[in-house]
PLY file of the C-alpha trace (Angstrom):
ply
format ascii 1.0
element vertex 430
property float x
property float y
property float z
element edge 429
property int vertex1
property int vertex2
end_header
22.17 12.98 6.29
18.36 14.06 6.05
15.83 12.00 3.15
17.07 14.22 0.18
21.03 13.45 0.38
20.02 9.76 1.09
18.41 9.65 -2.03
20.94 11.19 -3.78
23.71 9.00 -2.41
21.71 6.17 -3.45
21.13 8.07 -6.66
24.62 9.10 -7.26
27.07 6.70 -5.64
25.75 3.23 -6.71
25.55 1.72 -10.19
21.79 2.57 -11.39
20.55 0.65 -14.60
18.07 3.26 -15.18
20.55 5.72 -15.57
23.84 3.63 -17.37
22.15 0.29 -18.39
23.86 -3.08 -18.70
27.05 -1.63 -16.91
24.67 -1.77 -13.68
23.74 -5.41 -13.85
25.40 -7.64 -11.36
25.53 -11.57 -13.36
25.40 -12.92 -9.94
23.52 -12.56 -6.77
26.84 -12.39 -4.42
26.29 -8.86 -3.59
22.65 -9.25 -2.80
23.77 -12.47 -0.48
25.88 -10.62 1.51
24.02 -7.31 2.19
21.12 -9.51 3.33
23.51 -11.66 5.32
24.40 -8.26 6.84
21.26 -7.42 7.72
20.35 -11.10 9.24
18.82 -12.39 6.53
15.63 -11.04 6.59
14.51 -12.51 3.29
14.03 -15.81 5.48
11.68 -14.41 7.95
8.98 -13.59 5.74
6.32 -15.33 2.92
6.25 -14.06 -0.69
5.30 -14.42 -3.98
7.75 -14.13 -6.82
6.84 -12.11 -10.03
8.70 -12.14 -13.22
8.12 -11.77 -16.94
8.39 -8.96 -19.86
5.26 -6.98 -19.45
2.42 -6.82 -16.65
4.07 -7.69 -13.41
3.91 -4.21 -11.77
-0.12 -4.78 -12.51
0.08 -8.45 -11.58
1.71 -7.51 -8.15
-0.33 -4.81 -7.67
-3.39 -6.67 -7.88
-1.93 -9.68 -5.88
-1.22 -7.15 -2.89
-4.64 -5.87 -2.95
-6.54 -9.48 -2.70
-4.18 -10.11 0.46
-4.81 -6.68 2.01
-8.56 -7.13 1.21
-8.34 -10.54 3.12
-6.41 -8.85 5.96
-2.67 -9.97 5.74
-0.42 -7.02 5.97
0.95 -6.92 2.91
4.59 -5.94 1.31
5.12 -4.67 -1.92
8.42 -4.41 -3.55
8.37 -2.89 -7.57
10.57 -0.68 -9.56
11.27 1.21 -11.14
9.74 4.53 -8.87
7.66 7.20 -10.40
8.25 10.12 -8.54
9.29 9.20 -4.81
11.91 6.46 -4.01
9.74 4.85 -1.78
7.42 3.62 -3.86
9.56 0.60 -4.47
8.33 -0.37 -0.65
5.33 -0.13 0.73
2.79 -2.37 2.60
-0.75 -2.29 2.63
-0.18 1.05 0.19
2.05 2.87 2.31
5.32 4.10 1.37
8.22 3.14 3.83
9.25 6.31 5.93
11.50 8.61 5.12
13.57 7.72 8.41
13.91 3.92 7.40
15.18 4.82 4.12
17.83 7.26 6.54
18.49 4.94 8.79
19.34 1.49 6.75
21.66 3.41 4.55
23.40 4.85 7.62
23.21 1.31 8.76
24.85 -0.72 5.23
27.25 1.91 4.59
30.67 0.06 6.07
29.47 -3.09 3.35
28.56 -0.25 0.64
31.84 0.92 0.88
33.57 -3.18 1.12
31.34 -4.34 -1.90
30.05 -1.47 -4.18
26.74 -2.94 -4.41
24.42 -1.77 -7.34
21.42 0.54 -6.69
19.15 -2.31 -7.16
21.50 -4.74 -4.76
20.60 -2.48 -1.96
16.84 -1.66 -2.75
16.11 -5.11 -2.74
18.35 -5.65 0.34
16.15 -2.89 2.03
12.58 -4.10 0.66
13.60 -7.41 2.70
15.27 -6.10 5.56
11.66 -3.55 6.02
9.33 -6.34 5.43
11.37 -8.62 8.02
11.21 -5.75 10.73
7.62 -4.72 10.02
6.38 -8.50 10.31
4.10 -8.46 7.07
2.17 -11.80 6.47
3.06 -11.99 3.03
5.13 -10.16 0.66
4.72 -9.59 -3.65
8.21 -8.99 -4.86
8.71 -8.41 -8.62
11.96 -8.70 -10.33
13.92 -6.22 -11.85
15.18 -7.72 -14.75
15.28 -11.21 -15.94
14.58 -13.63 -13.36
17.40 -15.86 -12.53
20.12 -13.27 -11.42
17.62 -10.97 -10.59
18.88 -9.51 -6.99
15.24 -10.76 -6.05
16.03 -14.36 -6.72
17.19 -15.39 -3.52
13.99 -16.08 -2.17
12.20 -19.49 -1.69
9.09 -18.05 -2.13
5.35 -19.45 -1.86
4.22 -19.15 -5.55
6.50 -18.21 -8.57
4.45 -16.21 -11.28
5.52 -15.63 -14.89
3.41 -13.48 -16.87
4.75 -13.15 -20.51
7.64 -12.92 -22.87
8.67 -10.83 -25.33
12.09 -9.09 -26.71
13.36 -6.74 -24.37
16.37 -6.37 -22.84
17.78 -8.83 -25.26
21.78 -7.26 -24.79
21.28 -8.88 -21.08
18.92 -11.69 -21.26
19.47 -12.88 -24.76
18.35 -12.85 -28.25
15.82 -15.03 -28.47
12.87 -15.88 -26.99
13.68 -19.19 -25.96
17.35 -17.91 -24.23
14.89 -15.34 -22.77
12.28 -17.85 -21.32
15.33 -19.36 -19.91
16.24 -16.58 -17.74
12.58 -15.45 -16.72
11.93 -19.19 -15.83
15.09 -18.55 -13.29
12.71 -18.12 -10.96
10.99 -21.34 -10.40
12.03 -23.09 -6.90
11.86 -26.92 -6.06
8.58 -28.24 -5.27
7.01 -24.26 -5.11
4.06 -24.22 -7.70
4.84 -22.24 -11.00
2.10 -19.89 -12.88
2.99 -18.89 -16.28
0.25 -16.49 -17.48
0.45 -16.34 -21.28
0.72 -19.84 -23.17
2.97 -19.41 -26.01
3.64 -22.70 -27.67
7.21 -21.83 -28.95
8.60 -21.34 -25.17
6.23 -23.91 -23.26
8.78 -26.97 -23.31
11.42 -24.16 -20.92
8.78 -23.90 -18.69
8.23 -27.32 -18.19
11.77 -28.24 -18.47
12.62 -25.84 -15.72
9.63 -27.25 -13.53
10.45 -31.00 -14.30
14.14 -30.47 -13.00
12.91 -28.56 -9.96
9.65 -31.01 -9.17
7.66 -27.61 -9.34
3.81 -27.69 -9.69
3.19 -26.31 -13.11
0.53 -24.55 -14.31
-0.93 -22.12 -17.61
-3.25 -19.49 -16.45
-5.27 -20.58 -19.69
-5.79 -24.36 -18.40
-6.96 -23.14 -15.58
-9.62 -20.38 -16.40
-10.59 -18.67 -19.78
-12.09 -15.51 -20.78
-15.75 -15.63 -21.36
-16.77 -11.76 -22.39
-15.74 -8.55 -20.99
-16.68 -4.81 -21.08
-15.13 -1.86 -20.30
-17.75 0.31 -18.54
-17.61 3.80 -16.32
-13.94 3.29 -16.15
-14.10 -0.40 -14.46
-12.93 -3.65 -16.40
-15.40 -5.78 -16.13
-14.41 -10.01 -16.93
-16.35 -13.28 -17.15
-14.35 -15.83 -16.42
-15.37 -19.86 -16.87
-13.08 -22.05 -14.32
-12.10 -25.21 -16.23
-12.49 -28.05 -13.83
-15.83 -26.96 -12.79
-17.35 -24.51 -15.37
-18.17 -22.74 -13.10
-18.74 -18.94 -14.29
-16.86 -15.82 -12.02
-17.08 -12.39 -12.93
-14.52 -9.84 -11.34
-14.45 -6.32 -11.90
-11.33 -3.91 -11.67
-10.12 -0.50 -11.62
-7.62 -1.71 -13.73
-9.65 -0.18 -16.79
-7.35 -0.81 -20.17
-8.09 -4.28 -22.33
-4.49 -5.36 -21.63
-5.16 -5.72 -18.00
-7.84 -8.38 -18.81
-4.20 -11.38 -19.38
-2.94 -9.72 -16.00
-6.01 -10.64 -14.34
-6.43 -13.81 -15.78
-2.90 -14.53 -14.46
-3.80 -13.22 -10.60
-7.21 -15.21 -10.72
-5.09 -18.59 -11.85
-2.25 -17.88 -9.27
-5.27 -17.22 -6.59
-6.49 -20.45 -7.60
-3.13 -22.36 -6.57
-2.80 -20.15 -3.63
-6.15 -21.65 -2.28
-4.90 -25.32 -3.41
-1.65 -25.75 -1.71
-2.45 -23.01 0.60
-4.56 -21.26 3.01
-7.74 -20.71 1.03
-8.80 -16.99 0.44
-12.41 -16.24 -0.22
-13.72 -15.61 -3.77
-15.40 -12.17 -2.28
-11.79 -11.03 -0.48
-10.34 -11.92 -4.34
-13.26 -9.78 -5.90
-12.61 -6.85 -3.34
-9.34 -6.69 -4.07
-9.38 -6.85 -7.88
-11.85 -3.99 -7.69
-9.74 -1.73 -5.41
-6.36 -1.99 -6.67
-5.37 1.31 -7.27
-6.89 2.33 -3.95
-5.74 0.25 -1.99
-1.87 -0.21 -3.52
-1.66 3.65 -4.93
-0.81 1.88 -8.34
-0.57 4.26 -11.09
1.10 4.15 -14.46
-0.78 2.24 -16.18
-3.55 3.77 -18.51
-3.76 6.12 -15.90
-6.34 9.15 -16.48
-4.77 12.16 -15.17
-6.59 15.06 -16.63
-10.20 15.12 -19.24
-10.66 17.88 -22.12
-8.31 17.03 -23.21
-8.20 14.18 -22.06
-4.43 13.06 -20.93
-3.61 9.37 -20.57
-0.28 8.05 -18.94
0.91 4.65 -19.45
4.42 3.27 -19.03
4.52 0.77 -21.62
7.93 0.80 -23.63
8.84 -2.33 -25.57
7.38 -3.81 -28.23
4.72 -6.31 -26.44
3.81 -2.90 -24.24
3.62 -0.89 -27.44
1.03 -3.30 -28.94
-1.47 -3.47 -25.75
-1.83 -0.39 -25.25
-2.61 0.40 -29.58
-5.57 -2.33 -29.22
-6.54 0.18 -25.83
-6.39 2.98 -28.42
-9.29 1.51 -30.71
-11.71 1.11 -27.82
-11.07 5.34 -27.07
-13.85 8.04 -28.63
-11.18 10.92 -29.91
-10.86 13.65 -32.88
-6.98 14.02 -32.86
-4.42 11.57 -30.88
-1.36 14.06 -29.42
1.60 11.14 -28.33
4.19 12.00 -26.36
6.96 9.46 -26.48
10.59 9.10 -25.31
12.59 6.14 -25.11
16.73 4.68 -24.47
19.28 3.67 -26.25
18.99 0.17 -26.16
15.60 0.06 -27.31
15.01 -0.66 -30.81
12.78 2.03 -31.87
12.29 1.20 -35.49
10.19 -1.54 -34.42
7.93 0.58 -31.89
7.16 2.96 -34.46
6.19 0.94 -37.11
3.03 0.09 -34.93
2.33 3.72 -34.05
-1.14 5.24 -35.67
0.02 7.24 -39.01
-2.46 9.78 -38.30
-1.02 11.29 -34.68
0.88 14.27 -33.92
4.21 13.28 -31.98
5.92 15.53 -29.44
9.26 13.26 -29.15
11.31 14.22 -25.94
13.78 13.06 -23.10
14.26 11.70 -20.17
16.60 12.80 -17.40
18.87 9.72 -17.93
22.56 9.29 -19.10
20.55 5.96 -21.43
18.50 8.82 -22.90
17.96 8.59 -26.54
18.15 12.41 -27.44
15.04 13.68 -28.91
16.95 14.75 -32.47
17.88 11.06 -32.85
14.00 10.21 -32.28
12.94 12.75 -34.60
15.20 11.33 -37.78
13.48 8.23 -37.33
10.02 9.59 -36.76
11.29 11.75 -40.08
11.98 8.78 -41.64
8.27 7.34 -41.30
6.46 10.63 -42.41
4.66 10.76 -39.24
4.06 14.55 -37.92
6.73 15.29 -34.90
8.06 17.84 -32.83
10.78 17.51 -30.36
11.71 18.82 -26.66
14.29 18.74 -24.63
11.93 17.58 -21.55
8.33 16.36 -21.10
6.71 19.33 -19.44
7.67 21.22 -22.56
6.14 18.24 -24.51
2.90 18.07 -22.28
2.53 21.96 -23.04
2.72 21.65 -26.44
0.20 18.86 -26.87
-1.94 20.99 -24.60
-2.03 24.36 -26.96
-2.31 21.93 -30.22
-4.94 20.25 -28.92
-8.75 20.73 -28.60
-11.42 19.04 -25.46
-12.37 16.09 -28.16
-8.59 15.01 -28.93
-6.62 12.50 -26.17
-3.17 13.20 -24.94
-1.60 9.97 -24.17
1.96 9.95 -22.95
4.45 6.36 -23.47
7.39 5.09 -23.61
9.04 5.44 -20.44
8.83 5.26 -17.05
11.09 7.98 -16.55
9.65 11.06 -17.94
6.02 10.35 -16.07
7.44 12.18 -12.92
7.72 15.59 -14.86
3.97 14.77 -16.48
2.41 14.20 -13.09
4.34 16.80 -10.94
3.22 19.09 -14.11
0 1
1 2
2 3
3 4
4 5
5 6
6 7
7 8
8 9
9 10
10 11
11 12
12 13
13 14
14 15
15 16
16 17
17 18
18 19
19 20
20 21
21 22
22 23
23 24
24 25
25 26
26 27
27 28
28 29
29 30
30 31
31 32
32 33
33 34
34 35
35 36
36 37
37 38
38 39
39 40
40 41
41 42
42 43
43 44
44 45
45 46
46 47
47 48
48 49
49 50
50 51
51 52
52 53
53 54
54 55
55 56
56 57
57 58
58 59
59 60
60 61
61 62
62 63
63 64
64 65
65 66
66 67
67 68
68 69
69 70
70 71
71 72
72 73
73 74
74 75
75 76
76 77
77 78
78 79
79 80
80 81
81 82
82 83
83 84
84 85
85 86
86 87
87 88
88 89
89 90
90 91
91 92
92 93
93 94
94 95
95 96
96 97
97 98
98 99
99 100
100 101
101 102
102 103
103 104
104 105
105 106
106 107
107 108
108 109
109 110
110 111
111 112
112 113
113 114
114 115
115 116
116 117
117 118
118 119
119 120
120 121
121 122
122 123
123 124
124 125
125 126
126 127
127 128
128 129
129 130
130 131
131 132
132 133
133 134
134 135
135 136
136 137
137 138
138 139
139 140
140 141
141 142
142 143
143 144
144 145
145 146
146 147
147 148
148 149
149 150
150 151
151 152
152 153
153 154
154 155
155 156
156 157
157 158
158 159
159 160
160 161
161 162
162 163
163 164
164 165
165 166
166 167
167 168
168 169
169 170
170 171
171 172
172 173
173 174
174 175
175 176
176 177
177 178
178 179
179 180
180 181
181 182
182 183
183 184
184 185
185 186
186 187
187 188
188 189
189 190
190 191
191 192
192 193
193 194
194 195
195 196
196 197
197 198
198 199
199 200
200 201
201 202
202 203
203 204
204 205
205 206
206 207
207 208
208 209
209 210
210 211
211 212
212 213
213 214
214 215
215 216
216 217
217 218
218 219
219 220
220 221
221 222
222 223
223 224
224 225
225 226
226 227
227 228
228 229
229 230
230 231
231 232
232 233
233 234
234 235
235 236
236 237
237 238
238 239
239 240
240 241
241 242
242 243
243 244
244 245
245 246
246 247
247 248
248 249
249 250
250 251
251 252
252 253
253 254
254 255
255 256
256 257
257 258
258 259
259 260
260 261
261 262
262 263
263 264
264 265
265 266
266 267
267 268
268 269
269 270
270 271
271 272
272 273
273 274
274 275
275 276
276 277
277 278
278 279
279 280
280 281
281 282
282 283
283 284
284 285
285 286
286 287
287 288
288 289
289 290
290 291
291 292
292 293
293 294
294 295
295 296
296 297
297 298
298 299
299 300
300 301
301 302
302 303
303 304
304 305
305 306
306 307
307 308
308 309
309 310
310 311
311 312
312 313
313 314
314 315
315 316
316 317
317 318
318 319
319 320
320 321
321 322
322 323
323 324
324 325
325 326
326 327
327 328
328 329
329 330
330 331
331 332
332 333
333 334
334 335
335 336
336 337
337 338
338 339
339 340
340 341
341 342
342 343
343 344
344 345
345 346
346 347
347 348
348 349
349 350
350 351
351 352
352 353
353 354
354 355
355 356
356 357
357 358
358 359
359 360
360 361
361 362
362 363
363 364
364 365
365 366
366 367
367 368
368 369
369 370
370 371
371 372
372 373
373 374
374 375
375 376
376 377
377 378
378 379
379 380
380 381
381 382
382 383
383 384
384 385
385 386
386 387
387 388
388 389
389 390
390 391
391 392
392 393
393 394
394 395
395 396
396 397
397 398
398 399
399 400
400 401
401 402
402 403
403 404
404 405
405 406
406 407
407 408
408 409
409 410
410 411
411 412
412 413
413 414
414 415
415 416
416 417
417 418
418 419
419 420
420 421
421 422
422 423
423 424
424 425
425 426
426 427
427 428
428 429
């Protein structure tokens, strides 16, 4: 098979959560363990940092990877989902894994794929570990897919466990309360391994503390290590003044992740590096700052308040759950525009009504759908938006939605694309 045929095999032959939802989620680690054993247990041959959480995992992972790259480390990065190319999931120093690697590894795995019928995600996780081991990375940053305790990535013994925040998402799998969801995410905390919690949420703090105590793991909350003194957005960069709580010293960082919701993620990353420097070899502050300044350039990161055009300004953001949309609305308040044109899609298992109630009333909505079995048809979205008296149009795909928004917008308007990873491919290619 060539590369296109190999990727088609992955998409069509293996259960894929983004396509079919809960049926693709395996509630144990057996298949991942078998796949990695077949490949010689590559996860045991690499140093890793593990990241879970509801929102901000991708930004946190890419920022950490950029820091280690700036410090001269050969840095692997595993994230999901991808936007355009499957290989975005598996990168070293910002470079996608090769097409030949994907072809050869799937050919190698076909006998065990036929035997155990793993999911798409289980295969990609094993492939990532295998690639990083073959390429002899110095460190690999590993983002969970969904949850933590039973996530396929959770067979590693990392140097750090990082949990960004907890909010409601995938309740049918992770639980209906914040405590239940937290218990799943906290499953990445390992024995005697430092754990960093990005957002200190009093109602669930005890869940983290109990898990850390049970694992004899040092536990740190980011806001107990550093506080945000001030921030500014200027010339496409986010500047943040951090104060180290133990020394009262001030450190100013500047990052090209230029949305206000990145403040929390950068605080988490900065705290994680303080902990890393305490327990392992010290990364110079100059390298930490250089990495944060150049996240997009060094890691090829996109889809987070990414400006893809001007006049009118077009921004894409993968925010899709309640907490993510709240952060996007905060960023909107800082933008200057005459009228907002918002392109939105959702999947069937999202509580769209909760999200609609957060959206501005004085915008024009372009409702569309992704090429997924889990898609929420745009007609259903229109019914929901009509119930809230929000001006909207419906489109069969994101390209048509964007064309209509561009036609209706003047050069001082803002076009914002949110709601799903899975319409960004069409938007970015268009």
